C-alpha positions as CSV (number, residue, x, y, z in Angstrom):
1,X,73.6,84.6,138.6
2,X,74.2,88.0,137.4
3,X,73.8,89.3,133.7
4,X,74.5,92.8,132.1
5,X,72.5,94.7,129.3
6,X,74.5,95.2,126.3
7,X,73.2,98.6,125.6
8,X,72.7,100.2,129.0
9,X,75.1,98.1,130.9
10,X,72.5,97.4,133.8
11,X,73.2,94.6,135.8
12,X,70.7,92.0,136.7
13,X,70.4,89.0,139.0
14,X,68.5,85.9,137.2
15,X,67.6,82.5,138.7
16,X,69.8,80.3,136.3
17,X,67.4,77.5,136.8
18,X,65.0,78.8,134.5
19,X,67.7,79.0,131.7
20,X,68.1,75.8,129.0
21,X,71.5,74.6,128.7
22,X,71.6,76.4,125.2
23,X,70.8,79.8,126.6
24,X,67.6,81.8,126.0
25,X,66.6,85.5,124.9
26,X,65.9,87.9,127.6
27,X,64.9,91.4,127.7
28,X,66.2,94.6,129.6
29,X,63.4,96.2,131.7
30,X,64.9,99.5,131.1
31,X,66.0,100.0,127.2
32,X,63.9,96.9,126.2
33,X,66.6,95.3,124.5
34,X,66.4,91.5,124.0
35,X,69.8,89.7,124.1
36,X,71.1,86.0,124.8
37,X,72.1,84.8,128.2
38,X,73.6,81.4,129.0
39,X,73.6,79.3,132.3
40,X,76.6,79.2,134.6
41,X,77.6,75.9,133.2
42,X,78.8,77.6,129.8
43,X,82.2,78.1,130.9
44,X,81.8,81.5,132.6
45,X,79.7,83.0,129.8
46,X,76.9,85.3,130.8
47,X,76.4,87.4,127.5
48,X,76.1,85.9,124.0
49,X,79.7,85.7,122.9
50,X,81.0,87.8,125.7
51,X,83.0,87.0,128.7
52,X,81.6,87.8,132.2
53,X,81.7,91.4,133.3
54,X,85.0,92.4,135.0
55,X,84.8,93.6,138.6
56,X,86.3,97.0,138.1
57,X,86.8,99.4,135.3
58,X,85.5,102.6,134.1
59,X,82.1,104.0,134.7
60,X,80.5,101.8,132.2
61,X,81.3,98.7,134.2
62,X,79.0,97.8,137.1
63,X,80.2,97.2,140.7
64,X,80.2,93.5,141.9
65,X,76.8,92.4,142.8
66,X,76.1,91.1,146.2
67,X,76.1,87.3,146.6
68,X,72.9,85.4,145.4
69,X,70.5,84.5,148.0
70,X,70.3,81.0,148.8
71,X,66.5,80.6,148.2
72,X,64.2,82.6,146.0
73,X,60.4,82.6,146.4
74,X,58.3,80.5,144.1
75,X,57.0,82.4,141.0
76,X,58.5,84.1,137.7
77,X,62.2,84.8,137.9
78,X,63.1,88.2,138.5
79,X,66.4,90.3,137.7
80,X,66.8,93.5,139.3
81,X,69.5,96.1,138.3
82,X,72.5,96.2,140.5
83,X,72.6,100.1,140.7
84,X,68.9,100.2,142.5
85,X,68.1,98.8,145.6
86,X,66.5,95.4,145.3
87,X,62.9,95.9,146.0
88,X,59.6,93.8,145.2
89,X,57.8,95.5,142.2
90,X,55.0,94.7,140.1
91,X,55.7,91.5,138.1
92,X,53.9,93.1,135.1
93,X,56.4,95.9,135.0
94,X,59.5,94.6,136.3
95,X,60.2,91.1,135.5
96,X,61.9,89.2,132.6
97,X,59.8,87.8,129.9
98,X,59.0,84.3,130.9
99,X,61.4,82.7,128.2
100,X,59.7,79.2,127.6
101,X,56.1,81.1,127.1
102,X,57.8,83.8,124.8
103,X,59.3,80.9,122.7
104,X,55.8,79.3,122.4
105,X,54.3,82.6,121.6
106,X,56.9,83.1,119.1
107,X,56.4,79.8,117.4
108,X,52.6,80.2,117.6
109,X,52.5,83.6,115.7
110,X,54.7,82.0,113.2
111,X,51.6,80.1,111.8
112,X,48.7,82.0,113.5
113,X,49.8,85.3,112.0
114,X,49.4,84.3,108.3
115,X,46.3,82.2,109.1
116,X,44.6,85.2,110.6
117,X,45.9,87.3,107.8
118,X,44.4,85.1,105.1
119,X,41.1,84.8,107.1
120,X,40.8,88.5,107.6
121,X,41.7,89.1,103.6
122,X,38.9,86.2,102.9
123,X,36.2,88.1,104.8
124,X,37.2,91.4,103.3
125,X,36.9,89.7,99.9
126,X,33.7,88.2,100.9
127,X,32.2,91.4,102.1
128,X,33.3,93.2,98.8
129,X,31.9,90.2,96.9
130,X,28.6,90.3,98.6
131,X,28.1,94.0,98.1
132,X,29.1,93.6,94.3
133,X,26.4,91.1,93.9
134,X,23.7,93.4,95.7
135,X,21.5,95.0,92.8
136,X,20.1,98.5,93.3
137,X,16.4,98.2,94.4
138,X,15.4,101.0,91.8
139,X,16.7,98.8,88.9
140,X,14.9,95.6,90.2
141,X,11.5,97.7,90.3
142,X,12.0,98.8,86.9
143,X,12.4,95.2,85.7
144,X,9.5,94.0,87.5
145,X,7.4,96.6,85.7
146,X,8.8,95.6,82.6
147,X,8.0,92.0,83.1
148,X,4.2,92.8,84.1
149,X,4.1,94.3,80.6
150,X,5.6,91.8,78.7
151,X,2.9,89.0,79.3
152,X,0.3,91.6,78.0
153,X,1.9,91.1,74.5
154,X,0.2,93.9,72.6
155,X,2.8,96.1,70.6
156,X,2.7,99.3,73.0
157,X,3.3,97.1,76.0
158,X,6.2,95.4,74.6
159,X,8.0,98.6,73.7
160,X,7.3,100.0,76.9
161,X,8.7,97.0,78.4
162,X,11.9,97.1,76.3
163,X,12.2,100.8,77.4
164,X,11.9,99.6,81.1
165,X,14.3,96.8,80.8
166,X,17.0,99.3,79.2
167,X,16.5,101.7,82.2
168,X,17.0,98.9,84.8
169,X,20.2,98.1,82.8
170,X,21.2,101.8,83.0
171,X,20.6,102.1,86.9
172,X,22.6,99.1,87.5
173,X,24.7,97.4,84.9
174,X,25.1,94.2,87.1
175,X,21.3,93.3,86.4
176,X,22.3,91.1,83.5
177,X,18.6,89.7,83.2
178,X,17.2,93.1,82.3
179,X,19.3,92.9,79.1
180,X,18.3,89.4,78.3
181,X,14.5,90.5,79.1
182,X,14.9,93.5,76.7
183,X,16.2,91.0,74.1
184,X,12.9,88.9,74.6
185,X,10.7,92.0,74.2
186,X,12.2,92.8,70.8
187,X,11.7,89.1,69.9
188,X,8.2,89.0,70.6
189,X,7.7,92.6,68.8
190,X,9.5,91.0,65.8
191,X,7.4,87.9,65.8
192,X,4.2,90.1,66.0
193,X,5.3,92.1,63.0
194,X,5.9,89.1,61.2
195,X,2.6,87.9,61.7
196,X,1.0,91.2,60.4
197,X,3.1,91.1,57.4
198,X,2.1,87.4,56.7
199,X,-1.7,88.9,56.8
200,X,-0.8,91.5,54.6
201,X,1.2,89.2,52.1
202,X,-2.2,87.2,52.1
203,X,-4.2,90.1,51.1
204,X,-1.6,91.3,48.6
205,X,-1.6,87.8,47.2
206,X,-5.2,87.9,46.8
207,X,-5.4,91.2,44.9
208,X,-2.5,89.9,42.6
209,X,-4.7,86.8,41.9
210,X,-7.7,89.0,41.1
211,X,-5.5,91.1,38.8
212,X,-4.1,88.3,36.9
213,X,-7.8,86.8,36.5
214,X,-9.1,89.8,35.0
215,X,-6.4,90.3,32.5
216,X,-6.8,86.5,31.6
217,X,-10.6,86.5,31.2
218,X,-11.1,90.0,30.2
219,X,-14.8,90.6,30.9
220,X,-16.4,93.8,30.1
221,X,-14.6,96.9,31.3
222,X,-11.7,94.5,32.5
223,X,-9.3,97.2,32.2
224,X,-10.9,99.5,34.5
225,X,-11.5,96.9,37.1
226,X,-7.7,95.8,36.9
227,X,-6.6,99.4,37.1
228,X,-8.8,99.5,40.5
229,X,-7.1,96.4,41.9
230,X,-3.6,97.8,41.0
231,X,-4.6,100.8,43.2
232,X,-5.7,98.7,46.1
233,X,-2.5,96.8,45.9
234,X,-0.2,99.9,46.1
235,X,-0.9,100.8,50.1
236,X,-0.5,97.4,51.0
237,X,2.6,96.9,49.3
238,X,3.9,100.3,50.8
239,X,3.0,99.1,54.3
240,X,4.4,95.5,53.9
241,X,7.9,96.7,53.1
242,X,8.9,98.7,56.2
243,X,7.2,96.1,58.5
244,X,9.6,93.5,57.1
245,X,12.6,95.7,57.6
246,X,11.5,96.8,61.3
247,X,10.9,93.1,62.2
248,X,14.4,92.1,60.6
249,X,16.2,94.9,62.4
250,X,14.6,94.0,65.9
251,X,15.5,90.3,65.6
252,X,19.0,91.0,64.6
253,X,19.6,93.4,67.5
254,X,18.0,91.1,70.0
255,X,20.0,87.9,68.6
256,X,23.4,89.9,68.8
257,X,22.6,91.2,72.7
258,X,21.9,87.5,73.4
259,X,24.8,86.0,71.9
260,X,27.0,88.6,73.6
261,X,25.8,88.0,76.9
262,X,26.2,84.1,76.5
263,X,29.9,84.7,75.5
264,X,30.4,87.1,78.5
265,X,28.3,85.1,81.4
266,X,27.9,81.5,80.2
267,X,24.7,79.6,80.6
268,X,22.4,82.2,82.3
269,X,18.6,81.1,82.7
270,X,17.4,84.5,81.7
271,X,19.7,84.5,78.5
272,X,18.7,80.9,77.4
273,X,14.8,81.3,77.8
274,X,15.1,84.4,75.4
275,X,17.3,82.2,73.0
276,X,14.8,79.4,73.3
277,X,11.8,81.6,72.2
278,X,13.9,83.3,69.5
279,X,14.6,80.2,67.9
280,X,11.3,78.8,68.3
281,X,9.5,81.9,66.7
282,X,12.0,81.7,64.0
283,X,11.1,78.1,63.3
284,X,14.4,76.7,64.2
285,X,13.2,73.6,66.3
286,X,16.5,71.8,66.7
287,X,18.2,74.8,68.5
288,X,15.2,75.7,70.5
289,X,14.7,72.0,71.4
290,X,18.3,71.8,72.6
291,X,17.9,75.0,74.9
292,X,14.6,73.6,76.1
293,X,16.0,70.2,77.2
294,X,18.9,72.2,78.8
295,X,16.4,74.0,81.1
296,X,14.4,71.0,81.7
297,X,17.8,69.1,82.9
298,X,18.5,72.0,85.2
299,X,14.6,71.8,86.5
300,X,13.7,75.4,85.6
301,X,10.3,76.1,86.0
302,X,9.7,78.9,83.4
303,X,6.6,80.1,81.7
304,X,8.5,81.1,78.6
305,X,10.5,77.9,78.3
306,X,6.9,76.1,77.9
307,X,6.0,78.8,75.4
308,X,9.0,78.0,73.3
309,X,8.4,74.1,73.3
310,X,4.8,74.9,72.3
311,X,5.7,77.4,69.5
312,X,8.0,75.0,67.9
313,X,5.2,72.4,67.4
314,X,2.7,75.1,66.1
315,X,5.1,76.8,63.6
316,X,6.7,73.7,62.6
317,X,3.5,71.8,61.8
318,X,3.2,70.9,58.2
319,X,0.6,68.3,58.1
320,X,-2.8,68.1,59.9
321,X,-1.5,65.5,62.2
322,X,1.4,67.8,63.4
323,X,-1.2,70.7,63.8
324,X,-3.5,68.5,66.2
325,X,-0.4,67.7,68.2
326,X,0.5,71.2,68.6
327,X,-3.3,71.9,69.4
328,X,-3.0,69.3,72.2
329,X,0.0,70.9,73.6
330,X,-0.8,74.7,73.5
331,X,-4.3,73.8,75.3
332,X,-2.8,72.8,78.5
333,X,-0.2,75.6,78.2
334,X,-2.8,78.2,78.0
335,X,-4.5,76.6,81.1
336,X,-1.3,76.4,82.9
337,X,-0.1,80.1,82.4
338,X,-3.4,82.1,81.7
339,X,-1.3,85.3,81.9
340,X,0.8,84.4,79.0
341,X,-1.4,86.0,76.1
342,X,1.2,85.0,73.3
343,X,0.4,81.4,74.1
344,X,-3.4,82.1,73.5
345,X,-2.5,83.8,70.1
346,X,-0.4,80.7,68.9
347,X,-3.6,78.7,70.0
348,X,-5.8,80.6,67.9
349,X,-3.5,80.3,64.9
350,X,-3.3,76.7,65.3
351,X,-7.3,76.8,65.3
352,X,-7.2,78.8,62.2
353,X,-4.9,76.4,60.3
354,X,-7.2,73.3,61.2
355,X,-10.1,75.3,59.9
356,X,-12.0,75.8,63.5
357,X,-12.8,79.6,63.0
358,X,-15.4,79.7,65.6
359,X,-12.9,78.2,68.2
360,X,-10.3,80.7,66.9
361,X,-12.6,83.7,67.6
362,X,-13.5,82.3,71.1
363,X,-9.7,82.2,72.0
364,X,-9.3,85.7,70.5
365,X,-12.1,86.9,72.6
366,X,-10.2,85.7,75.9
367,X,-7.2,87.3,74.8
368,X,-9.3,90.7,74.2
369,X,-10.9,90.1,77.7
370,X,-7.5,89.9,79.5
371,X,-6.1,93.1,77.4
372,X,-8.6,95.0,75.5
373,X,-5.7,96.7,73.8
374,X,-4.2,93.8,72.3
375,X,-4.1,95.0,68.5
376,X,-3.1,91.9,66.9
377,X,-5.9,90.0,68.5
378,X,-8.3,92.8,67.3
379,X,-6.9,92.4,63.6
380,X,-7.2,88.7,63.7
381,X,-10.7,88.6,64.9
382,X,-12.0,91.0,62.4
383,X,-10.1,89.2,59.7
384,X,-12.2,85.9,60.7
385,X,-15.5,87.6,60.9
386,X,-15.1,89.7,57.7
387,X,-17.3,88.2,55.0
388,X,-15.3,86.5,52.2
389,X,-14.5,89.1,49.1
390,X,-17.3,88.8,46.5
391,X,-16.3,88.2,42.7
392,X,-18.0,89.6,40.1
393,X,-20.5,87.4,38.3
394,X,-20.3,87.0,34.7
395,X,-22.6,85.2,32.6
396,X,-21.4,82.4,30.5
397,X,-21.7,83.3,26.6
398,X,-21.9,80.3,24.2
399,X,-19.0,80.3,21.7
400,X,-21.5,80.2,18.7
401,X,-24.1,82.6,19.9
402,X,-25.2,85.0,17.3
403,X,-24.2,88.6,17.7
404,X,-26.6,90.8,19.5
405,X,-29.1,92.7,17.2
406,X,-30.4,96.2,17.3
407,X,-33.1,97.0,19.7
408,X,-36.6,97.1,18.7
409,X,-40.3,96.5,19.5
410,X,-42.4,93.5,19.5
411,X,-45.3,93.2,17.0
412,X,-48.6,93.8,18.5
413,X,-51.2,90.8,18.7
414,X,-54.0,91.3,16.5
415,X,-57.3,92.0,18.4
416,X,-60.5,90.8,16.5
417,X,-63.7,92.7,16.6
418,X,-66.7,91.2,18.1
C-alpha cells in the first residue's frame, strides 16, 4: 500500500500486514512528522481522516506509485519515497518505526519515566542529607579535647573544656553534642562552687557561734576578742556572696541551654545525660532518676549516667543507712570509671559524712595523684588534716568567792638561834 506524508507530501510504500485494523502511527523519514496510517480495509483511507491521494493534480500531489511487488523480503517493513528510486538503505536510517515496539516503548516510559525521576530525586536527596550530616573534623577534634579536660574535674580544666565546646559549636553548628557538653561543664563548675560555698558557710557559722559565745559568757577582754572574730568573718562573707551568684548564673545558663536543645531535637543522648547530672547534683532525685531509667531502657553505656545515679544517692542521703548505701554504690562506680574524678570527690564526701576521715584523705590523695592541680581536692584535704580550732580556756570561778585582795608579802618564818 501507499501512504503520503501530510507535511512534505512524500509518498511511501508500506507493507499493510504490519498495520493493525485500527491503524498505527508512522514517522516520515524526511521531515520526521508522525501521522496515522490505516490498512486498505478501512474503506480507501490511507491517511488519518483523509481520502487516498489523487493520481493527478498540481505539483503538491505525487505521481501514481508503481504496483506493489508480489513478495517482500523478511525483516522490518520499509516505505520509500515515490519521487526517488527504490534502493536498499541502512534500516537504521531509512525505515519506518516499528509500530508495535514504539507502542510498547511509549507505554513503558509512561510508568518508567516517573519511577526513574523519583529514584534520581531520592538519590539526590540522600546525597544531600548525607553531606548535611557530616560534621567538620575540626569541630570533632575540639570536642574530643574538651571531653578529655571534662573528666579532670578541676576548675581550670572545666572552664577550658567549656571554651573548647563553644569553639566546636562555632566551627560546625550541626555538632549538637558539643552544646550539651558545654552545658555539662557549666553544671560541674556550678556544683564545685556550691561545694566551696558550703565549706565557707561552715567556717562562717563556726565564727558566728564563737562570737555569740563570747557575748553570752563575757570573759575577760571579751569585747576585744569578739571584735577580732567579726573581722575574721568579713572576708569569708565577702568571698561567699559572689561565689553563690556565679554558681547560680552558671546553673541557670546550663539549664536554659539544655531545655532549648531538648525542645528542638527531642531525646538526644548527650542532652539527657547532662540533664540527669544537673538534676542529680541539684538534689532532684525524681527527675534525675527518670532520665537515668530512660538511658537504661535505651541501653546507653555512659559513665556520666552512672555518676548521676550515684550522686543522687550521695546528696540525697539523710540517714546513716542511706549514706552507707551511697558509699556501697560509689565504690564500684570509682572502680569502673577511674578517669571520672568527680565520682571520687563524691566518694570522699560520703566518707566524711560517715566520719571516716582517714578513708576520705586516702580518696583525695588518689584524686591528686591523677590530677595534681585539682583545687577542690587540695582544699578538702587541707580542711581534713587541719587541727580543730582551739578555744580559750576560762577557769571556773565560784559564785561566792571573795573578791581578790591586794597583792602583798607572806610573813617570814621565825628562825630560832642555837
